[in-house]
C-alpha positions, -999 to +999 in steps of 0.1 A: +108-285-034+087-308-030+060-315-058+027-292-060-006-301-076-019-282-106-054-270-100-067-294-129-055-329-110-082-315-080-108-336-069-129-347-037-107-376-030-085-358-004-078-326+013-040-330+017-033-309-018-005-287-017-009-260-044+015-229-059-009-207-068-012-167-075-043-147-058-057-125-086-090-116-072-103-109-039-138-103-027-167-107-002-205-117-004-225-098+020-268-100+022-288-075+010-288-058+048-248-059+042-241-084+064-207-104+057-214-139+046-178-151+034-147-141+012-138-156-023-109-152-042-095-163-077-067-188-077-040-188-107-014-218-112+015-220-134-006-237-164-032-212-165-058-227-144-079-209-124-101-220-099-127-202-072-119-205-034-140-197-008-133-187+029-162-191+057-164-158+076-153-173+109-120-184+095-109-156+072-087-140+106-065-167+100-057-157+063-067-119+064-034-104+073-015-129+050-033-128+016-029-098-007-042-100-044-009-105-070+011-126-047+023-160-050+015-183-024+022-220-012-014-234+003-017-268+016-048-286+028-082-279+017-117-295+006-125-296-030-162-301-044-184-295-074-188-259-081-223-243-076-242-214-079-251-192-109-229-162-121-196-180-112-168-160-117-144-191-136-150-216-158-142-245-138-160-276-130-149-277-093-144-252-059-118-250-032-132-243+005-106-235+027-107-252+065-096-244+102-064-269+085-054-246+055-017-231+059-012-204+037+027-194+035+045-168+009+063-184-020+096-173-019+109-196-050+110-177-082+113-205-102+073-207-115+057-181-137+022-177-130+004-153-152-014-120-135-047-127-147-069-150-165-100-139-184-126-156-205-136-128-226-173-126-245-169-105-278-193-079-275-209-088-304-218-124-289-233-107-255-270-118-269-256-152-258-247-146-225-277-125-214-302-133-184-339-129-183-354-114-148-363-151-136-344-178-116-349-206-143-333-186-169-299-167-151-269-185-164-241-205-144-212-184-153-207-144-153-194-130-182-159-110-189-157-083-216-131-061-231-135-032-245-130+009-246-146+033-223-169+061-238-193+085-221-184+079-188-212+101-164-206+116-132-211+094-105-251+099-089-276+084-065-306+068-074-335+051-057-335+012-064-356-013-052-330-021-027-330+013-013-304+044-024-277+032-045-250+049-064-247+046-099-217+043-123-226+043-159-205+044-190-205+030-225-180+004-236-169-005-273-149-023-296-152+001-328-182-016-341-203-027-311-214-009-280-234-017-249-246+004-220-226-006-183-245+002-152-232-005-118-244+000-089-231+005-050-219-011-032-182-006-049-149-017-044-125+011-042-110+003-079-140+010-092-136+050-083-098+047-100-116+047-135-125+084-127-089+091-125-079+079-159-096+107-178-068+125-189-057+095-204-064+095-247-076+057-244-093+041-214-094+001-221-111-018-197-115-058-190-148-058-168-145-093-151-172-114-140-202-089-151-237-103-159-258-092-188-293-081-190-318-067-216-337-036-210-359-021-237-346-043-262-314-027-250-280-051-237-271-036-200-238-048-185-243-051-143-223-058-119-219-086-095-199-088-061-172-105-077-170-079-108-137-062-111-126-034-133-091-035-148-076-004-162-057-004-189-033-033-175-007-055-197-028-077-209-029-093-245-067-084-248-060-048-237-031-047-264-053-064-288-079-038-284-058-012-287-043-022-323-079-026-333-091+009-323-060+030-333-061+027-369-053+060-388-064+065-428-068+090-451-099+092-470-126+112-486-162+109-472-184+106-506-219+098-487-233+106-456-271+096-441-283+092-408-296+064-390-330+066-369-347+043-342-384+045-337-401+030-306-434+011-305-451+045-298-436+060-331-408+084-312-380+087-335-342+088-320-309+098-342-288+069-333-261+083-357-247+082-391-235+064-418-204+075-440-188+058-472-149+067-472-129+062-504-091+064-505-066+068-530-067+030-538-101+034-546-112+009-516-144+022-501-157+011-468-189+018-452-182+035-414-212+044-388-205+074-363-227+069-331-247+102-326-230+112-295-196+107-306 
């Protein structure tokens, strides 16, 4: 088979590139009134490079019946430009633009190993470096990927926002030491609702890809973007490590316990949780914090 280029080699000097890549994600962009603007994809190659590709609305019909997420394709003829915009879904300096000359066909060869996903995970204890202020001058260039255990999944409800009525999905995400609130507003993709079908499982670990982090009343809130996707209990090293981290079992005695309370500016006290000191049979002790709503 003819030689193909890796995504890391792409630049603006040509438009006759030949790629063999997996499409890992597809989403669309709309206006605030719901009018479609364009379609987007994440492309991933055998060297674990990824890149954002965009397709103009008037060209999407050329590819809509061919491209499905998770599949490997041979793609020819595309333009490359510097990546633009805020909350970009991948950490890549360039982006791909499909044109009327672009061709996409299934890659029927089995000689490449291309991962199913790639994420740029931000640990939950480092979210303070990713949040944005409400203001165009302070918004980050890249969106944020996080991984953690789902806790306290609330029933979906309708709320009033400045954009009108929206459905709200709310839950917490935790890594065992850090916990943050997740608030996703409609419109949702179908995969969002799949989270409600996992509640019979003992441990639900999600990767939230392409989110934005804000601060509301000194609380970090993970919100969604058009590019956001929820990956539930997938076969991924980050999920495996999180599962190992959160399923330790120990046998110990509780030697001390005391509450933790937060106080607001107006003097209102809120119970945050309880502190425990555990002691095991090897005379080792550890401080444990239990959230009040556990």
